[in-house]
C-alpha positions as CSV (number, residue, x, y, z in Angstrom):
1,M,-8.0,-11.4,-8.7
2,K,-7.7,-8.2,-6.0
3,S,-3.7,-6.9,-5.3
4,K,-2.4,-6.6,-2.0
5,I,-1.2,-3.3,-1.0
6,M,0.6,-2.8,2.7
7,F,0.5,0.6,4.4
8,V,3.3,1.2,7.3
9,N,3.1,3.5,9.4
10,D,3.0,3.7,13.1
11,S,0.0,5.1,14.5
12,V,-2.5,2.7,14.4
13,N,-5.4,5.8,13.9
14,V,-3.6,7.2,10.6
15,L,-3.4,3.2,9.4
16,E,-7.8,3.0,10.3
17,S,-7.7,6.2,8.2
18,I,-5.7,5.4,5.0
19,K,-8.2,1.7,5.5
20,Q,-11.0,3.8,5.7
21,F,-10.1,6.5,3.1
22,L,-9.5,3.2,0.3
23,K,-12.3,0.7,1.4
24,D,-13.7,1.3,-1.6
25,E,-11.1,0.1,-4.1
26,T,-10.1,-3.3,-5.3
27,Y,-7.6,-4.5,-3.3
28,H,-6.9,-6.1,0.0
29,F,-5.8,-3.7,2.5
30,F,-3.0,-4.4,5.0
31,G,-1.6,-2.5,7.6
32,F,1.3,-2.7,10.0
33,D,2.8,-0.4,12.1
34,D,5.8,-2.3,13.3
35,P,8.2,-2.0,10.2
36,F,9.9,-5.0,10.6
37,E,7.0,-6.6,10.9
38,A,6.0,-5.5,7.2
39,L,9.1,-6.5,5.9
40,D,8.2,-10.4,6.8
41,N,5.2,-9.7,4.3
42,G,6.7,-7.9,1.5
43,L,8.1,-5.7,-0.6
44,I,8.7,-1.5,-0.3
45,Y,7.7,-0.3,-3.3
46,R,7.9,3.7,-2.0
47,F,7.7,6.2,1.2
48,T,4.7,8.8,1.0
49,K,5.4,12.0,3.2
50,K,2.5,13.0,5.5
51,P,0.4,15.2,4.9
52,W,-0.5,13.0,2.0
53,N,-2.3,14.3,-0.9
54,D,-5.8,11.9,-1.8
55,I,-5.0,11.9,-5.2
56,G,-1.3,11.5,-5.2
57,L,-2.3,8.2,-2.6
58,K,-4.5,6.9,-5.0
59,Q,-2.0,7.0,-8.0
60,A,0.7,5.9,-5.8
61,V,-1.4,2.4,-5.3
62,E,-2.1,2.1,-8.6
63,M,1.4,3.0,-9.3
64,A,2.3,0.4,-6.5
65,I,0.4,-2.4,-8.9
66,T,1.0,-2.0,-12.1
67,H,4.2,-2.1,-11.2
68,Y,3.7,-5.8,-9.4
69,E,2.1,-6.1,-12.4
70,I,5.0,-5.7,-14.4
71,S,7.1,-7.0,-12.8
72,K,5.3,-11.0,-12.5
73,K,5.1,-11.0,-16.2
74,R,8.5,-10.5,-16.9
75,R,9.5,-13.1,-14.2
76,S,7.2,-15.1,-16.3
């Protein structure tokens, strides 16, 4: 099952860039330009500053997924 990953940025262009950068990864991408709308659909794991480092961004996503999966197992 694909993990879901959410990005929030006030620029739709930045969100599209991130989506394209991550297009070959195995998770569903959700992008929001409204932080309040995003908080209705998910939780914040980490903030990443711009400009981001591509490798660091991918590592942050993988860490978020791992954190979520571990938390999910603990709740079971």
